[in-house]
MARVEX-74594 format. One record per residue (C-alpha): residue in one letter; x, y, z. Coordinates in steps of 0.1 Angstrom, whole numbers, plus 5000, padded with zeros to 4 digits. Layout:
REM residues N
AXYZ ...
This chain:
REM residues 430
M505247864825 S505147564840 K502647254834 S501547304873 S500447654861 K498847584830 F496947314847 N495647514878 R494747824860 G492447564832 V490747344859 S489347374892 R490047244922 R485947114921 A486446924890 V489846794903 L487946654931 K485046534910 G487246344886 A489346204912 A486146044927 G484745914890 A488145784888 V487745614926 G484445474916 L485045324881 A487845154898 A486245034925 G483844854899 S486144684883 G487044524915 A490544684912 I490044854949 T488244684976 G487144785010 F486445225018 P487545444986 Y490345634993 V491446024978 H494746144980 S494346554987 A496346774971 D498946974994 P497447255004 K498247634988 V499647835014 L501348185011 R503448355040 Y502248715033 L504948965048 G503949315053 T502149585074 A498849605086 V497249875059 N496649605030 A496249325049 G492649205059 D490548915069 E488248965044 I490848975017 S491948655030 K488648465030 K487848624994 C491048484980 L490948135001 A487148124987 D488148214948 T491348044946 G492247784972 I495247994984 K495348015020 I496948325035 E498848355065 Y499948705074 I502848835089 T502149135096 V505049385112 T505849765109 T507449925077 D511149935090 D510249585104 V509149465069 T512849555053 K514949425083 R513049045075 V513849075035 I517549125044 T518148905072 Q515448625070 P514548585031 N513148195041 S510348335068 F508048485038 D506648395002 V504948684995 L505948985005 D504049375004 T506149625004 E506649994993 Y508850134961 F510750364984 S512550035001 L513349844969 K517150054968 K517649825004 L515949494990 V517249484953 P520649454962 S520249214988 G519448954960 N516848824983 I513648904964 F512548744929 A512348954898 L508548864888 D507848824849 A505149124835 K504448874812 K502848654837 I500348934852 K497248934832 Q496049264837 F499849394834 D498949594803 N496349774826 I498149884852 T497550274856 P500250504841 V500650664872 F503250344879 T504550294847 K504950704834 G504750944861 Q501351014851 L497451004853 P495150784826 N494451154814 G498051234805 K498751484831 K502051464849 I502451434883 G505251494909 D508451294906 Q510451404939 G511451114962 T511350724950 A508650774921 P507450424915 W508650424873 K512450514885 V512050164905 L510049944888 Y512249754862 L515049604865 E517549494838 G517449094838 A515948864860 N519048794883 S519849154878 K520449394911 K520049684890 F517349914880 S516349984842 T515750304833 T513450144803 P510549874805 T511749524807 E509949184812 F511149204848 V509649404875 T510749474911 L506849504924 I504049434905 P501549784916 T498949714938 V497750034959 Y498650384962 N497650734974 A498151084976 D498551165017 T498351465035 L497451605072 G494551455091 I492551675111 R489751735138 P487551955123 D484951925154 L488152045176 I490252305155 K487052495138 R488652705110 P489952615080 I493452425075 S495052485041 S498752425045 W501552185061 S502852445078 E500252395105 L501452095120 L503852315134 N501352625144 P502352675180 E498052655183 F498152315185 K501052255210 G500651895223 K498051805204 A500251755168 S501851415156 I503951315127 L504450905122 N507550745131 I508650595100 P511450785086 S511450735047 I507850885052 G507951095082 I511151285071 M508951345038 D506451505059 A508351725079 A510351875047 M507251925032 V506152145066 V509852285067 E508852425028 A505252525035 T507252755065 G509452945039 Q512552805055 H514052595027 K513352504996 Y514752174982 A515752084951 D513951684957 K512851624989 G512851254985 N516451264979 M518451515005 T521251645007 K523151585043 A523151965050 E519051945040 I518551595065 D520751825092 L518352115084 T515151935084 M515351755118 K517152055137 I514052255130 M511951945137 T513651835171 E513352265183 A509552185176 K509451865197 K511852025226 A509152305225 G506352035232 Q504552055199 F504051665195 R501651465218 A503251145202 F504850995172 W502550695156 K504450405138 D501050205126 F497550235113 N495950195146 E497650425164 S497050675142 V493150565145 N493050585182 L495450875187 M492751075165 A489350905176 A490551025215 G491251385205 E494751335217 T495751465188 V494151715164 I496251765136 Q498951465123 S500351285092 M497551035083 W496750765059 S493350785042 P492050495054 A492750565093 V490550855079 T487850635069 K488150445099 V487750705123 R484850835106 S482950525106 M483450565142 G481050875143 I483951155148 A484551425124 C487751315104 T488751535074 F492151395051 Q492751785039 P493851885010 L496652185016 K497852404991 E501552254987 G500451924976 Y500251554988 R503051344998 S502351004979 W503150634981 A502750294962 S502849964969 G503349604954 F504049274959 C507149044951 V508648714963 S511248594983 K513948454956 A513648134980 V510548034961 S510247794937 G508147534918 P504347464928 K504847764957 L505748054929 D502947924907 W500447994936 A502348324939 Y501348424903 E497748314910 F497648504941 V499048814923 N496348784893 W493648714918 Y494549034935 L494749274908 S491149104890 G489449374909 W487549204944 A490449364960 G491149664945 A486849774949 Y487949674988 L490749914992 N489250184973 R486450154993 Q489150255024 G490450545005 Y493250384987 Y493350334951 S493850054929 A496850004903 V494049854879 L491050104878 S489149894855 T488749564873 A487949784905 K485350004891 A483649674879 N483249584913 M481949844925 T478450074920 A478050364902 D477850544935 E480850404951 W482950464919 G481550834918 Y482350884952 W485350764958 M487250854923 E484951084907 G484751334936 K480851334927 A478351374958 A476851034970 V473550964963 G472850664985 D474750615022 I478450525016 K479750195033 A482850125048 P484649825039 D482949645069 G479149755062 T479050045085 I477850355069 L480650595067 E478950855047 K475250965041 A473451055011 G474851354993 S478851365007 K481551434986 R485051284997 D487851525008 G489751624982 G488051574951 S488351364926 Y491251054916 D492151304891 D492351604918 R494151394944 M496851204927 G497251534901 G498051744933 V501351484943 A503851684952 C506551434960 W506951014972 N508550875002 A512350925002 V515250744985 M516950535009 D520150605014 E522950375015 N524650455044 D521350555065 Y522150905076 M518851015072 V517350735094 R519650815117 K519251165121 W515151085126 N516050885149 E518151085170 F515251365167 I512751075179 A515251035211 A515651395218 
């Protein structure tokens, strides 16, 4: 650890300024300085944060600035463009917020820095969902696809190879994750929905949607295909070419029959489709459901009998970052895991990588509602303070253990020749 890192951790910015002012006063009193005293301020601590809009937010950046003095400059792009930018423009960002499924593309590029687990204060408290593939209670969860524990570690500081056993060098420091399912408008469907197969039910012709991010969308498609009984995958997250062809053939036939209203790429698109009633069933992320509900519109993050398709994301740093900026990056990651951000994101329906610090920043009622499957004692509020659920409500899908324990697979492995992506794009263009 550098001297700069040790100094920043042990002395607050306020104390530094106060000490500097005192030093100037002493010097002025001795006659060494004449005229108006001048204090040379340190360079501002700024980090360029590349990621999607999902984990970013003005409230998070404001709180980070207040607590650490680090200014976050968001660079918000789509999931696919995050990967492209890392590979082609590694000097254009400092901190990267990305998902684990992208690592098989990013690590071989050599453009991301292997972070040192020993410099992450809460690393040993990160949930075993990331490190062991199990819940805190020891229950194993589904490992199809790019399960995070498969790609969490590198063999060495400059290695481009994943380690099958824990090392000091980490690809992504875990931040948030979730178990995803279909979102529905229960007020418009008016009957129970219990299977992924419903996405292709002709009853919802022209009212269905699937997300247009290949590594995620194809997993939802595979969940649908398997639920309809047309194929059983050995690993939905690492399909053979024949399985990719079959999956895309079924989805293309549905598209040509008019099943899909739209294909969304970002959070806001999914919210707008559902809130407007243009779709009644679609791929959806938990915070998007939260947003629709906060608008006073019925929307359910629907548990399904085949289980959830899960994802996980984390932070890494551009290989171009060094010196004080690298210290700031570690400081930012440590702040992010210290609890405030985790609690903020939990209130959107996500799960924090460090459950203990998030819990310390939530009320007992919030924790009971979001994490334990308990009925709310008081009104549950969204991160922006609007009332999300009235007292007595329970969260869709039950407790943390219910949701994460029901994970069937993770997002897809990115194949080297992008065959999966090409076939997906053909489906979208058909």
